[in-house]
C-alpha positions as CSV (number, residue, x, y, z in Angstrom):
1,M,0.0,0.0,0.0
2,T,1.2,3.5,-0.7
3,A,0.2,6.9,0.4
4,V,-1.7,9.0,-2.1
5,P,0.7,11.6,-3.6
6,T,-0.2,15.3,-3.5
7,G,-0.6,17.4,-6.6
8,T,2.9,18.8,-6.2
9,A,4.4,15.4,-5.9
10,L,2.6,14.3,-9.0
11,R,4.0,17.3,-11.0
12,S,7.5,16.7,-9.7
13,A,7.2,13.0,-10.7
14,G,6.8,14.1,-14.3
15,R,3.1,13.3,-14.6
16,Q,1.2,15.5,-17.1
17,R,-2.3,15.1,-15.7
18,P,-3.7,14.3,-12.2
19,P,-4.9,10.8,-11.6
20,V,-8.5,9.8,-11.6
21,P,-10.1,10.3,-8.2
22,G,-10.0,7.1,-6.2
23,S,-7.1,5.6,-8.3
24,V,-3.4,5.4,-7.5
25,E,-1.3,4.4,-10.5
26,G,-4.0,2.1,-11.8
27,G,-5.1,0.9,-8.4
28,T,-7.9,1.7,-6.1
29,A,-7.7,4.0,-3.1
30,V,-9.9,3.7,0.0
31,L,-10.8,6.5,2.4
32,F,-12.1,5.4,5.8
33,P,-14.1,8.4,7.1
34,R,-14.8,9.5,10.6
35,A,-18.4,9.1,11.5
36,R,-20.5,11.3,13.7
37,R,-23.2,8.7,14.2
38,V,-23.3,4.9,13.8
39,R,-26.7,3.4,13.0
40,P,-28.0,0.3,14.8
41,G,-28.2,-2.7,12.4
42,M,-25.8,-1.1,9.9
43,A,-23.8,-4.3,9.5
44,R,-26.8,-6.7,9.6
45,A,-27.3,-7.2,5.9
46,L,-23.6,-7.6,5.1
47,Y,-23.1,-9.9,8.1
48,G,-25.9,-12.2,7.0
49,T,-24.8,-12.2,3.3
50,F,-21.0,-12.4,3.1
51,P,-19.0,-15.0,5.0
52,A,-15.8,-12.8,4.7
53,F,-17.6,-9.9,6.4
54,R,-19.1,-12.1,9.1
55,G,-15.7,-13.7,9.9
56,E,-13.7,-10.5,10.1
57,F,-16.5,-8.7,12.0
58,D,-16.6,-11.5,14.6
59,T,-12.8,-11.4,14.9
60,V,-12.7,-7.7,15.5
61,C,-15.6,-7.9,18.0
62,R,-13.7,-10.7,19.9
63,A,-10.7,-8.4,20.2
64,L,-12.7,-5.4,21.3
65,D,-15.2,-7.1,23.6
66,P,-12.9,-7.3,26.7
67,R,-12.5,-3.5,26.6
68,L,-16.3,-2.8,26.5
69,S,-18.9,-3.2,29.3
70,L,-21.1,-5.4,27.0
71,P,-20.3,-7.4,23.8
72,L,-20.1,-5.1,20.8
73,A,-22.6,-7.2,18.9
74,V,-25.3,-6.4,21.5
75,A,-25.2,-2.8,20.4
76,V,-24.6,-3.3,16.7
77,F,-27.4,-5.9,16.1
78,A,-29.9,-4.3,18.5
79,P,-33.3,-3.4,17.1
80,E,-33.1,0.2,15.7
81,R,-35.3,1.6,18.5
82,G,-34.2,-0.8,21.1
83,V,-32.6,0.1,24.5
84,D,-29.2,-1.5,23.6
85,S,-29.1,0.5,20.3
86,R,-28.5,3.6,22.4
87,L,-25.0,2.3,23.3
88,L,-23.9,3.3,19.8
89,H,-24.3,6.9,20.8
90,R,-21.6,6.4,23.4
91,M,-18.1,7.1,22.2
92,D,-16.6,3.7,23.2
93,F,-19.3,1.6,21.4
94,G,-19.8,4.0,18.5
95,R,-16.1,4.1,17.6
96,A,-15.6,0.3,18.2
97,A,-18.6,-0.4,15.9
98,L,-17.3,1.8,13.1
99,F,-13.9,0.3,13.3
100,A,-15.3,-3.3,13.2
101,Y,-17.5,-2.4,10.3
102,Q,-14.8,-0.7,8.3
103,V,-12.3,-3.5,8.8
104,A,-14.9,-6.2,7.9
105,L,-15.9,-4.3,4.8
106,Y,-12.3,-3.9,3.6
107,R,-11.7,-7.6,4.1
108,T,-14.8,-8.4,2.1
109,W,-13.6,-6.2,-0.8
110,Q,-10.3,-8.1,-0.7
111,D,-12.2,-11.4,-0.7
112,W,-14.0,-10.2,-3.9
113,G,-10.6,-9.7,-5.5
114,L,-10.4,-5.9,-5.3
115,R,-6.8,-4.8,-5.3
116,I,-6.4,-1.8,-3.1
117,A,-3.3,0.3,-3.7
118,A,-3.7,2.9,-1.0
119,V,-5.7,3.6,2.1
120,A,-6.3,6.8,4.2
121,G,-8.6,7.7,7.0
122,D,-9.7,10.3,9.5
123,G,-10.5,9.7,13.1
124,V,-11.4,6.1,13.6
125,G,-10.9,5.7,9.9
126,A,-7.2,6.5,10.4
127,L,-7.0,3.6,12.9
128,T,-8.7,1.4,10.4
129,A,-6.3,2.4,7.7
130,A,-3.3,1.6,9.9
131,H,-4.9,-1.7,11.0
132,V,-5.6,-3.0,7.4
133,T,-2.1,-2.2,6.3
134,G,-0.6,-4.0,9.3
135,R,0.8,-1.0,11.0
136,L,-1.4,-1.2,14.0
């Protein structure tokens, strides 16, 4: 994985035109955003449909659960208006849920054969980017 070069670096590298947004020298770049709000059930459809997503999501949840007061899945898979869904409004559960979701989604894309050349992120997304590249 490489970092996405800036416009100045591209010009100094001899490129005549900027790259297509989302591509890095023919590859795909992924941006993991910071989220203000995580929705209950956001992972439900992917979890039930794609084994790669389910496996990675479960792996991340097992790693995070000892650091939370309840298992992460209790909040993530809570009914949308259920009592446990309010846990996602807390910083600890909200950030953990977003991290698990982003990592599982990235691994699903890899399972589909998508070749990702670069990753970046902001907030929790920066942690996700570091994790999927093996730097965390």
